[in-house]
C-alpha positions as CSV (number, residue, x, y, z in Angstrom):
1,M,23.3,-23.6,-4.0
2,K,20.6,-22.4,-1.4
3,K,17.0,-22.5,-2.6
4,I,14.6,-19.3,-2.5
5,L,10.5,-19.7,-2.8
6,G,8.2,-16.5,-3.4
7,I,4.8,-16.0,-2.5
8,G,2.5,-13.3,-3.7
9,N,-0.2,-11.8,-6.0
10,A,0.5,-13.8,-9.3
11,L,-0.4,-11.0,-11.9
12,V,0.1,-10.3,-15.7
13,D,1.1,-7.1,-16.3
14,V,-0.7,-5.7,-19.6
15,L,1.5,-2.7,-20.9
16,I,-0.2,-0.6,-23.6
17,H,1.8,2.7,-25.0
18,I,-1.0,5.5,-25.6
19,E,-0.2,8.5,-27.9
20,D,-2.7,10.7,-26.2
21,D,-4.9,10.3,-23.3
22,N,-8.2,9.9,-24.7
23,I,-8.5,6.1,-23.8
24,L,-7.9,7.1,-20.3
25,A,-10.8,9.5,-20.3
26,Q,-12.9,7.6,-22.3
27,N,-12.4,4.7,-19.7
28,K,-12.7,7.2,-16.6
29,L,-9.3,6.6,-15.5
30,D,-7.5,9.3,-13.8
31,K,-4.0,9.7,-15.3
32,G,-1.1,8.8,-13.2
33,G,-3.3,7.1,-10.5
34,M,-4.1,3.4,-9.9
35,V,-7.7,2.0,-9.3
36,M,-8.6,-1.5,-8.4
37,I,-11.4,-2.8,-10.6
38,D,-13.8,-5.9,-10.7
39,A,-14.1,-8.4,-13.1
40,D,-16.6,-6.8,-15.3
41,R,-14.7,-3.4,-15.5
42,K,-11.7,-5.1,-16.4
43,R,-13.4,-6.9,-19.4
44,E,-14.9,-3.3,-20.3
45,I,-11.2,-2.0,-20.4
46,H,-10.0,-4.7,-22.3
47,E,-12.4,-4.7,-24.9
48,A,-11.6,-1.2,-25.1
49,I,-7.9,-1.4,-25.7
50,R,-8.3,-4.6,-27.9
51,D,-7.0,-2.9,-31.0
52,F,-4.1,-1.5,-29.2
53,E,-0.5,-2.9,-29.3
54,Q,0.0,-4.7,-26.1
55,A,3.1,-6.3,-24.1
56,C,2.5,-9.0,-21.3
57,A,4.6,-9.9,-18.6
58,T,4.6,-11.5,-15.2
59,G,3.9,-9.2,-12.6
60,G,3.2,-8.8,-8.7
61,S,5.8,-7.5,-6.5
62,T,7.3,-11.2,-5.3
63,S,7.0,-12.3,-8.6
64,N,9.4,-9.8,-10.0
65,T,11.8,-10.4,-7.1
66,I,11.8,-14.2,-7.8
67,H,12.0,-13.7,-11.8
68,G,15.3,-11.5,-10.6
69,L,16.6,-13.9,-8.7
70,A,16.2,-16.7,-11.3
71,R,18.0,-14.5,-13.7
72,L,20.9,-14.5,-11.5
73,G,21.2,-18.0,-11.5
74,A,19.3,-18.8,-8.0
75,P,17.4,-21.6,-7.6
76,A,13.8,-20.5,-7.5
77,G,10.1,-21.2,-6.9
78,Y,6.9,-19.5,-6.6
79,I,3.5,-19.8,-5.2
80,G,0.6,-18.1,-6.4
81,K,-3.1,-18.5,-7.5
82,I,-4.1,-17.9,-11.2
83,G,-7.3,-18.8,-13.2
84,R,-7.6,-21.4,-15.6
85,D,-7.6,-19.1,-18.4
86,E,-5.3,-17.7,-21.2
87,M,-3.5,-15.4,-18.9
88,G,-3.0,-18.0,-16.1
89,E,-1.1,-20.5,-18.8
90,F,1.1,-17.2,-20.0
91,F,2.2,-16.9,-16.3
92,R,2.9,-20.4,-15.9
93,R,4.8,-20.6,-19.2
94,E,6.9,-17.3,-18.4
95,M,7.7,-18.5,-15.0
96,R,9.1,-21.7,-16.5
97,R,10.8,-19.8,-19.3
98,F,12.9,-17.8,-16.9
99,G,13.9,-20.7,-14.5
100,V,11.4,-20.1,-11.9
101,T,9.7,-23.6,-10.5
102,P,5.7,-22.6,-10.4
103,H,4.1,-23.9,-7.5
104,L,0.4,-22.5,-8.7
105,V,-3.1,-23.2,-7.4
106,E,-5.7,-23.0,-10.2
107,S,-9.1,-21.1,-9.8
108,D,-12.4,-20.8,-11.8
109,V,-12.1,-16.8,-11.2
110,D,-9.9,-14.9,-13.8
111,T,-6.2,-14.2,-13.8
112,G,-5.4,-11.1,-12.0
113,I,-4.3,-8.2,-14.6
114,A,-2.5,-5.0,-13.9
115,T,-3.4,-3.1,-17.0
116,T,-0.9,-0.4,-17.4
117,F,-1.1,2.8,-19.7
118,I,2.0,4.5,-20.5
119,S,1.3,7.9,-22.1
120,A,3.6,9.8,-24.1
121,D,5.2,11.8,-21.2
122,A,6.2,8.4,-19.6
123,E,3.1,8.7,-16.9
124,R,1.9,5.7,-16.1
125,T,-2.0,4.9,-15.2
126,F,-3.0,1.7,-13.6
127,A,-6.1,-0.4,-13.4
128,T,-5.8,-3.5,-11.3
129,Y,-8.0,-6.6,-11.2
130,L,-6.4,-8.7,-8.5
131,G,-8.9,-11.8,-9.5
132,A,-7.8,-15.2,-8.3
133,A,-4.6,-13.8,-6.9
134,A,-6.6,-12.5,-4.2
135,M,-8.5,-15.5,-3.5
136,M,-5.6,-18.1,-2.2
137,T,-6.5,-19.5,1.2
138,P,-4.2,-21.4,3.9
139,E,-5.4,-24.8,3.3
140,E,-4.2,-24.3,-0.4
141,L,-0.7,-24.2,0.8
142,D,1.4,-27.4,0.8
143,A,3.8,-27.6,3.4
144,E,6.0,-30.3,1.7
145,V,6.5,-27.9,-1.0
146,I,7.5,-25.0,1.3
147,G,10.0,-27.4,3.1
148,Q,12.1,-28.0,-0.3
149,Y,13.3,-24.4,0.3
150,D,15.8,-22.7,2.6
151,C,14.3,-19.4,2.4
152,I,11.1,-17.7,1.6
153,H,10.5,-14.2,0.2
154,V,6.7,-12.8,1.3
155,E,4.8,-10.1,-0.5
156,G,3.7,-7.1,1.9
157,Y,0.5,-6.8,-0.2
158,L,-0.6,-10.4,1.4
159,I,-0.8,-8.6,4.8
160,F,-4.4,-8.0,3.8
161,N,-5.2,-11.8,4.3
162,H,-3.9,-12.2,7.7
163,D,-4.9,-15.7,7.6
164,L,-2.6,-16.7,4.7
165,I,0.4,-14.8,5.5
166,L,0.4,-16.0,9.0
167,R,0.3,-19.6,7.8
168,V,2.8,-19.3,5.3
169,C,5.2,-17.8,8.3
170,Q,4.1,-20.8,10.5
171,I,5.0,-23.2,8.0
172,A,8.1,-21.8,7.1
173,K,9.4,-21.4,10.6
174,E,8.5,-25.3,11.2
175,K,10.5,-26.3,8.3
176,G,13.5,-24.3,9.4
177,L,13.2,-21.5,6.3
178,R,14.5,-17.9,6.8
179,I,11.6,-15.6,5.9
180,S,12.0,-12.5,4.1
181,M,9.3,-9.8,3.8
182,D,9.0,-6.6,1.7
183,M,6.9,-3.9,3.3
184,A,5.2,-3.1,0.1
185,S,3.5,0.1,1.2
186,Y,3.0,2.9,3.9
187,N,-0.5,2.7,4.1
188,I,-0.6,-1.2,4.9
189,I,1.7,-0.9,7.5
190,E,-0.8,2.1,9.1
191,A,-3.8,-0.1,8.5
192,N,-2.3,-3.3,9.8
193,Y,0.3,-2.2,12.5
194,D,-0.3,-4.6,15.3
195,F,-0.4,-7.7,12.7
196,V,2.8,-6.6,11.2
197,K,4.3,-6.0,14.5
198,M,3.6,-9.3,15.1
199,L,4.9,-10.7,12.1
200,L,8.6,-9.0,12.8
201,T,8.6,-10.0,16.4
202,D,7.9,-13.6,15.9
203,Y,8.6,-14.8,12.4
204,V,10.8,-12.4,10.2
205,D,14.2,-12.8,9.8
206,I,14.8,-10.3,6.8
207,I,12.9,-6.8,6.5
208,F,13.0,-4.5,3.3
209,A,11.5,-1.0,3.7
210,N,11.3,2.3,1.9
211,E,11.7,5.5,3.5
212,E,8.0,6.1,3.7
213,E,7.4,2.1,5.1
214,A,10.1,2.5,7.6
215,K,8.5,5.8,8.9
216,A,5.1,4.4,9.2
217,F,6.4,1.6,11.3
218,T,8.9,2.9,13.4
219,G,7.7,6.7,13.6
220,K,11.6,7.4,12.7
221,E,13.8,8.2,9.5
222,G,17.1,6.9,8.3
223,V,19.7,5.2,10.4
224,E,17.2,5.7,13.6
225,A,14.4,4.0,11.5
226,L,17.0,1.0,10.7
227,N,18.1,0.6,14.2
228,V,14.4,0.1,15.3
229,L,13.6,-2.6,12.8
230,S,16.8,-4.4,13.6
231,E,15.5,-4.8,17.0
232,Y,12.9,-7.0,15.5
233,C,14.6,-8.5,12.4
234,P,18.2,-9.9,12.3
235,I,18.6,-8.2,8.9
236,A,17.3,-4.9,8.3
237,I,17.5,-2.7,5.1
238,V,15.7,0.6,4.5
239,K,16.0,2.3,0.8
240,I,16.3,5.9,1.0
241,G,16.1,6.5,-2.7
242,K,18.7,8.5,-4.6
243,D,20.8,8.5,-1.2
244,G,21.1,4.9,-1.6
245,S,20.1,2.4,1.1
246,L,20.9,1.2,4.7
247,I,21.7,-2.5,5.8
248,K,22.1,-3.9,9.3
249,M,23.2,-7.3,9.3
250,N,25.1,-9.0,12.4
251,G,24.9,-5.9,14.6
252,E,26.6,-3.5,11.9
253,I,25.4,-0.8,9.7
254,T,26.5,-0.5,6.3
255,T,25.7,2.3,3.8
256,I,25.2,1.4,0.3
257,A,25.9,4.3,-2.3
258,P,23.3,5.0,-5.2
259,V,24.2,4.2,-8.7
260,D,23.8,6.9,-11.3
261,A,20.9,6.3,-13.8
262,V,18.8,8.2,-15.8
263,R,15.0,7.8,-14.1
264,R,12.7,6.8,-16.6
265,D,10.4,4.7,-14.5
266,T,10.4,3.4,-10.8
267,T,8.2,0.3,-11.2
268,G,9.9,-2.5,-9.9
269,A,13.1,-1.0,-8.6
270,G,12.3,-2.0,-5.1
271,D,11.4,-5.7,-6.1
272,I,14.7,-6.2,-8.2
273,Y,16.7,-4.8,-5.1
274,A,15.5,-7.5,-3.2
275,S,16.5,-9.5,-5.7
276,G,20.2,-8.6,-5.5
277,F,20.3,-8.5,-1.9
278,L,18.6,-12.1,-1.0
279,Y,21.0,-13.6,-4.0
280,G,24.1,-12.3,-2.0
281,L,22.6,-13.7,1.2
282,L,21.9,-16.9,-0.5
283,N,25.4,-16.9,-1.5
284,D,27.0,-15.8,1.9
285,Y,28.0,-12.4,0.3
286,S,29.3,-9.5,2.9
287,A,26.3,-6.9,3.6
288,Q,28.5,-4.5,1.1
289,K,28.7,-6.9,-1.9
290,A,25.2,-7.9,-1.6
291,G,24.0,-4.1,-1.4
292,D,26.1,-2.8,-4.0
293,L,24.7,-5.8,-6.3
294,A,21.2,-4.7,-5.2
295,S,21.7,-1.0,-5.5
296,Y,23.0,-1.6,-9.2
297,L,19.9,-3.7,-10.3
298,S,17.4,-1.4,-9.1
299,A,19.4,1.7,-10.9
300,K,19.1,-0.3,-14.3
301,M,15.5,-1.2,-13.5
302,I,14.6,2.6,-13.2
303,E,16.3,3.5,-16.6
304,V,13.8,0.9,-18.4
305,I,9.8,1.0,-18.9
306,G,8.4,-2.0,-16.8
307,A,9.5,-4.3,-14.2
308,K,11.8,-6.6,-16.2
309,L,15.1,-5.9,-17.2
310,P,16.2,-6.7,-20.8
311,D,18.9,-9.4,-21.7
312,E,21.6,-7.1,-22.4
313,V,21.6,-5.6,-18.9
314,W,21.7,-9.1,-17.6
315,N,24.6,-9.8,-19.6
316,D,26.4,-6.5,-17.8
317,V,25.3,-7.5,-14.5
318,K,26.8,-11.0,-15.2
319,C,30.1,-9.5,-16.4
320,K,30.3,-6.6,-13.7
321,F,29.5,-8.9,-10.7
322,F,30.6,-12.5,-11.4
323,E,33.5,-12.5,-13.6
């Protein structure tokens, strides 16, 4: 089977269920919001929650996608930067536990942590410390490692680091890899429009976008946005929420129906969609079959809290699609 590599912000998700919102007020966090924090603020918050029950998982958009690919059975690797600390070792250990080959650079800066407060009404509040994850440099990339793979999935959040993402794409093209990218966020597209256009024109082969991201780049919606994206990339995917998704591949448009699900938490739904579609692509699935797998996985993801599917869901996926 073809091998896939991911590169992104290596974060540890720390999930905390709270009975009331007092801890949010005490730490000056707006319920339902997301705030970027520095190392001192991160330490203050973690001191305040030390007596709370906590659950940890590997995080970051591409990390989630690569995790899903490995659970599906794809040979997968991951590039990121972690600290020489307990959270960094946790990230490395969890990658290996689920079958991902970690290609991690180490730093004296703390490992990035996304602290997530889950209120009784299921509202989520985020305090994100990027730490070591945001400090990777182009010089730390290993071209020989990248050359061991057939495809690379690039996190859109890396667009803030122009030099890094450009060098990744250059190496991947030199080594003959297909390049997949998730647009990540409409505000990133708006703030870096010309740079994103250059990446799509010169490097990216597979582009994933939701409705807002597609509109931010193309100024259009639905099929019209898909058609514009396909002028830049041979394979374009636009996710249209409860209405499913659209894929343009080999010049043909395929409409992927949504899968009924009880919506509990949308975190990771787009990441796991990419897992399903890319797995199909690695195995020469049709656009319809790859999209159906992607749609099913994303529906299952919104039914759980957090960005990882439990074992029983993976068992159901394998029974439904592989037997």
